[in-house]
C-alpha positions as CSV (number, residue, x, y, z in Angstrom):
1,X,77.8,95.7,109.1
2,X,75.8,94.3,111.8
3,X,75.6,95.8,114.7
4,X,75.0,93.1,118.3
5,X,75.3,93.1,122.0
6,X,78.5,92.6,123.8
7,X,76.1,89.1,125.8
8,X,75.1,87.9,122.1
9,X,79.0,88.1,120.8
10,X,79.7,86.3,123.5
11,X,77.3,83.9,123.2
12,X,77.8,83.3,119.3
13,X,81.4,83.9,119.1
14,X,81.9,80.7,116.9
15,X,79.4,81.5,114.8
16,X,80.2,85.0,114.3
17,X,84.0,83.7,113.3
18,X,82.8,81.7,110.7
19,X,80.2,84.5,109.4
20,X,83.6,87.2,110.0
21,X,85.8,84.7,107.3
22,X,83.0,84.9,105.0
23,X,83.8,89.0,105.1
24,X,80.8,90.0,107.5
25,X,81.5,92.9,110.1
26,X,80.2,93.4,113.4
27,X,80.2,96.1,115.8
28,X,79.6,95.4,119.0
29,X,77.5,98.1,121.0
30,X,76.5,98.7,124.7
31,X,73.8,101.2,125.4
32,X,74.0,102.3,121.4
33,X,77.7,103.5,121.7
34,X,79.7,101.7,119.4
35,X,82.7,99.8,121.7
36,X,84.5,97.4,119.3
37,X,84.6,96.3,115.8
38,X,84.5,92.6,114.5
39,X,86.5,92.2,111.4
40,X,88.8,90.0,108.7
41,X,92.4,90.8,108.5
42,X,94.1,91.9,106.2
43,X,96.6,89.4,105.0
44,X,100.1,90.1,105.4
45,X,102.7,90.6,102.8
46,X,105.3,88.5,102.9
47,X,108.9,90.2,104.1
48,X,110.8,88.1,101.0
49,X,109.4,85.9,97.5
50,X,110.9,83.2,96.2
51,X,112.8,85.4,93.2
52,X,112.1,89.1,94.8
53,X,116.0,89.9,94.2
54,X,115.8,89.3,90.8
55,X,114.4,92.4,90.1
56,X,116.3,94.7,92.3
57,X,119.6,93.3,90.1
58,X,119.9,95.0,86.2
59,X,121.5,92.3,83.5
60,X,125.2,92.4,83.4
61,X,126.9,94.7,80.8
62,X,130.1,91.6,81.2
63,X,129.6,89.3,77.5
64,X,128.0,85.7,78.8
65,X,130.8,83.2,78.7
66,X,130.5,79.7,77.6
67,X,131.1,76.6,79.3
68,X,135.0,75.9,77.4
69,X,135.8,79.6,77.6
70,X,138.5,79.4,81.0
71,X,140.0,76.7,79.2
72,X,141.7,78.4,77.0
73,X,144.7,80.5,77.0
74,X,144.4,84.1,75.4
75,X,145.5,83.4,72.7
76,X,143.7,81.3,71.5
77,X,140.3,81.1,70.0
78,X,136.9,79.3,70.7
79,X,136.1,76.3,68.3
């Protein structure tokens, strides 16, 4: 955490942003009291992720059907 003056922050803003991306935190002060902080943002969690519904749906209690089951009449059995 580094303390810097507002003029220094304004004149070296691009360099400060590079350091912030590397994880550095800056506090901008004017005559000792803190005015602002310049720190990296926390990454936002995506609202949706691929396969997220698979976690919420319980397994089906119904037996699995093979692809030929629908062709059989009720009195026939599978080969």
